[in-house]
C-alpha positions as CSV (number, residue, x, y, z in Angstrom):
1,M,-0.3,0.2,-0.4
2,Q,1.2,3.4,-0.5
3,I,-0.2,6.9,0.7
4,E,0.4,9.9,-1.1
5,Q,-0.6,13.3,-1.5
6,V,-2.9,14.0,-4.7
7,T,-1.8,17.4,-7.0
8,Q,-3.8,17.5,-9.6
9,A,-7.9,16.4,-10.2
10,D,-8.5,14.3,-13.1
11,D,-11.6,12.0,-14.3
12,R,-9.3,8.4,-12.1
13,L,-10.0,11.3,-9.2
14,V,-13.5,11.9,-9.9
15,A,-13.9,8.4,-10.6
16,S,-12.5,7.4,-6.9
17,L,-13.9,9.2,-4.8
18,A,-17.4,8.9,-6.9
19,R,-16.7,5.3,-5.6
20,L,-15.1,5.8,-1.8
21,L,-17.0,9.0,-0.8
22,P,-21.1,7.2,-0.8
23,Q,-19.5,4.7,1.3
24,L,-18.9,7.3,4.0
25,N,-21.9,9.3,3.2
26,P,-24.1,8.6,0.4
27,K,-26.6,11.9,0.7
28,A,-23.4,13.8,0.5
29,P,-23.0,15.9,-3.3
30,L,-19.7,14.4,-5.5
31,P,-16.9,16.4,-6.0
32,T,-16.5,18.4,-10.0
33,R,-13.1,17.9,-11.7
34,E,-13.3,21.8,-10.6
35,D,-14.5,21.3,-7.5
36,L,-11.6,18.6,-6.8
37,A,-8.6,21.5,-9.0
38,L,-9.4,24.4,-6.8
39,M,-9.6,22.6,-3.7
40,L,-6.0,20.9,-4.9
41,A,-5.4,24.2,-5.5
42,S,-5.1,25.6,-1.9
43,P,-1.3,25.5,0.1
44,S,-3.8,24.4,3.0
45,T,-5.0,21.5,1.3
46,Y,-3.4,18.2,1.2
47,L,-5.9,15.6,-0.2
48,L,-4.1,11.9,1.0
49,M,-4.7,8.6,-1.5
50,A,-4.2,5.1,0.1
51,R,-3.1,3.1,-3.2
52,D,-2.9,-1.1,-3.7
53,P,-1.8,-1.9,-7.1
54,D,-2.6,-5.4,-6.0
55,L,-6.4,-4.5,-5.9
56,D,-8.8,-3.5,-7.9
57,P,-10.4,-0.3,-7.7
58,E,-6.5,0.6,-6.7
59,V,-7.6,3.4,-4.9
60,V,-8.8,2.3,-1.5
61,G,-8.7,5.1,1.0
62,T,-8.8,8.9,1.3
63,L,-8.4,11.6,3.9
64,T,-8.4,15.6,3.5
65,L,-6.5,17.3,6.0
66,T,-6.9,21.2,6.1
67,L,-4.3,23.5,7.6
68,F,-5.5,26.8,8.8
69,R,-3.8,29.7,11.1
70,T,-6.0,30.9,14.3
71,P,-5.2,33.3,17.5
72,V,-3.3,30.5,19.8
73,G,-1.3,28.7,16.5
74,L,-1.4,26.5,13.2
75,Q,-4.4,23.7,13.7
76,G,-4.9,20.8,11.6
77,R,-8.1,19.7,10.7
78,I,-8.8,16.3,9.1
79,N,-12.3,15.8,7.5
80,T,-13.2,13.5,4.6
81,V,-11.7,9.9,6.0
82,V,-13.1,6.4,3.9
83,V,-11.6,3.2,3.9
84,D,-13.1,1.0,1.0
85,A,-15.3,-1.3,2.5
86,A,-13.4,-4.3,0.8
87,A,-10.2,-3.3,2.1
88,R,-11.2,-1.9,6.0
89,G,-9.3,-3.9,8.7
90,R,-5.6,-3.4,6.3
91,G,-4.5,-0.7,8.3
92,I,-5.7,1.9,5.4
93,G,-7.1,4.5,7.7
94,E,-4.0,4.3,10.1
95,A,-1.2,4.7,7.0
96,L,-3.6,8.0,6.4
97,T,-4.1,9.0,9.1
98,R,-0.3,9.0,9.9
99,E,0.7,10.6,7.1
100,A,-1.4,13.9,7.9
101,M,0.2,13.5,11.2
102,R,3.0,13.8,9.6
103,I,2.1,16.8,7.3
104,S,0.7,18.4,10.4
105,R,3.7,17.5,12.3
106,D,6.5,19.2,9.7
107,A,4.0,22.0,9.4
108,G,4.3,23.0,13.0
109,V,0.6,22.6,13.7
110,R,-0.4,22.8,17.5
111,R,-3.2,20.8,17.9
112,I,-4.9,18.3,15.0
113,T,-9.5,17.8,15.1
114,L,-11.0,16.1,13.7
115,S,-14.9,14.0,14.5
116,S,-16.0,11.1,13.4
117,R,-20.0,9.6,13.6
118,L,-21.1,8.0,16.3
119,D,-20.9,4.6,14.4
120,R,-17.7,4.7,13.3
121,E,-16.4,2.4,16.4
122,P,-13.6,0.8,14.5
123,A,-12.3,4.0,13.1
124,H,-12.7,5.6,17.2
125,R,-10.3,2.7,17.9
126,M,-7.5,3.4,15.5
127,Y,-7.7,7.4,16.4
128,L,-7.6,6.8,20.4
129,R,-4.4,4.2,19.0
130,V,-2.6,6.7,16.9
131,G,-3.0,9.5,20.3
132,F,-6.0,11.3,19.5
133,G,-8.5,11.8,22.7
134,L,-11.6,12.9,23.0
135,T,-12.6,16.1,24.0
136,G,-15.8,16.2,25.6
137,S,-16.6,18.9,23.5
138,R,-19.9,18.9,21.0
139,Q,-19.4,19.8,17.6
140,F,-22.2,21.9,15.8
141,H,-22.9,22.3,12.4
142,L,-24.7,24.7,10.4
143,M,-25.5,23.8,6.3
144,L,-25.6,26.9,4.4
C-alpha cells in the first residue's frame, strides 16, 4: 500500500471519489473535477490517497487535511476519511491518519481535530490508538 498526496484533479480522481465518498455519506454531493482542482490549488489543503496496486480498484482510501491559522497557533483538521468497505481492517485508515499527522507536525501544527460519526467504532479505536483523545466537547454544524 502507498500513501500519496494528490496534486492534480483528473478523471481518475473524480471516479475514485465517486466510488468512495458514498460509502461515508450517501447523501453528500460528489465533487466535480473543477471542485477538486479548486481544493487542490489551496496550499493549506492536502488530499491523501491510499493505493494498493494489487487490488482493483487500486484506490482504497482517502483523507483530507486542512491547515489553518488561529490566534493560538497553526491548527489542522482531518476531514472526509473513507476506506473502501472491501479493504477495511488492513491499516489503511491508520496509514492515512499517520501521514496527516506527519504533514501537520512538519508544518508546525499545534493541534489536529477531527470528528467521527458515533457508529464508526473501529475508526474511533484507531484514532485513540494513534494518539487522539476525546475532548468532551460538542460539535455543531450549520448547513448553508
